[in-house]
C-alpha angles and dihedrals in degrees: 000000000000119000112253115226120209122225089253093055090049090048094052091046095056092043090052094049092045091053093245100123093068136356111255137199106247136138111255094247092053090047093051089051093047092056093036098239140339122244110245105179085132122033095241098048099086090047091054091046092054093045089059091050109035130068111232096002115174128196094239092060093068094036091055092048090052093046095049090043096240083128124033134198122222146139105281137131115036087000090284131124117273137175113225139158118266094253090049091050089053089050101043105036098064091049091053096048096098091049092049091049088052090051090052092052093048096045104032108011095108093043091053097041109142093020116123098232095193090055090044092057091045091052091047091052089052090052090052098041121122094035095296117160121208130175119244093251091047093050092046091054092048092050092048092056090076094037107063113209094014120134108248093203093053091047093053094048092045092057090049090058100039102043127051102248135170128216102217129208141301080046109081096024123122113305092348112137134168141090116345112254121218128213132166118262098207093117092061093072093242110168135198096239116074124220099218094172092059090043091056092048091051091047092053091047090056102034111011152165087063145148127244088254090054092055090047092050091052096047109023086224119144127212095044095130089070091047092052090047090054092049095042097103089055098045133078115238131213136161131230123226090270091057097253116148114248125197130204142165110273096235099049115108122213118229116240112267091241092060109132116244116204126218110276131186112216125193125233116295094012109176102240088065093053108029099090136054086222104056095176090098087073105022140007121252089251092054092045090059088057095045103039108051115166108312092338125099114192128226106261144199120224116212116182087353101302134089109275103158147001125236138204137178131218124193135204126173106298096356140077129192123202114199122196118198111195118218093197136023113284126207120238090255091050093049090051091051092047092050091049093050090046089055091051090050093053090048086057099044100035109018095163098045132089108258130219124179117195120189113190126206117263112269 
C-alpha cells in the first residue's frame, strides 16, 4: 500500500527543495543547480528569485557568475529564458530540442515556409563563428539578405529555437534591457543526445514528489512515461489524495506538514508556480486564474506556503512604491509579515530610494 501524501505535505516538499522554507547560505551557481534553473524572462527576475532563497545574497554575486560564464542564459523550459549552470545547460537543452522545434513550427512555421531550416541554422552558425555576438534583429537581417522575401524577425526567432544559443552578459544582468544577443554554445559541452533519465532525477530533486504529468508540464518533453517506468525500481512511490502515482528519489526526506513557511515574494514566472501539472499544491484554481493570465504569470506573495497575493512596483525619481494585492483575506499577523518582507525587498532592490509599501484589502 503506497503512502498517501496530503496537499500540505506536497506543498512543504516543493518549498523545501526550492529553498523557500528558509534562506540558506549557498553560492549562486549551487543555488541555481539546486532549484534547476531560474526564470530570466526579465533581467531582474533571477536576482529576485535568489534574494528570496539565499541568506546574504548580493546583486554582484549573480552578475559576476553571468559575466564569468559560470551561469548562462538561454531559451529553455517552456520556451522561456532561464539562467542555469553550464553542466545543467548541457543536460537540459538537448532534452528540450523537440519541444523547441515544435514551438518554432507553431509560432513561425508559416512565416518560414519555403526556408531550408537546416541551411538557415548553418548560416547562423557561420555568422556567430569565432566568438561573434549578434543581436536577434541583427542576425535576422543578415540571414534575410540571402533569402529574398523572408521575414527577418521570423528567421531570428527560428534560429533561437532550433540551435542551442546563449545570451551573454551584459544582457540579462540587473536592470539591463535591450535586444537579445546570440552566441554559440559549443563550449558548454552540449550534445545532441539527451539523457532523459538524469533529467527526471534532477527534476524530482528540485520539484518532487511528482507525477509523470508534472514532469511533462515542467519540461514539455514527451516520452517521459517510459523513462519513469525504466527508473521505477530506483524511485520511491507515493500517491496523492486523488490516487495519482507520485515518484521521488529514495533518499529525499519530506518535511513535516506542520513546518512553518515564511512569507516569500516571488518574481514573475517563478518555477514553483509552473513546475507541476497539478498546481493546487501552491495555489488554488481560483487564484491561478488571477495569477496566470494568457502567457503572463504575475509576481506573487506566498503566505503559509501558498499564493496569497500579487505584487507590483512603480518608480518615480527617488522613490519606489510596492503594492500588494491580496487574493484572499489575510490575518493581522500575516499582513504585518507581508509588509515587513516587502520593506526588506525594497531595501534590496532600491537601497537609495524612498520606500512606500501599500497593502490593499482583499477583493
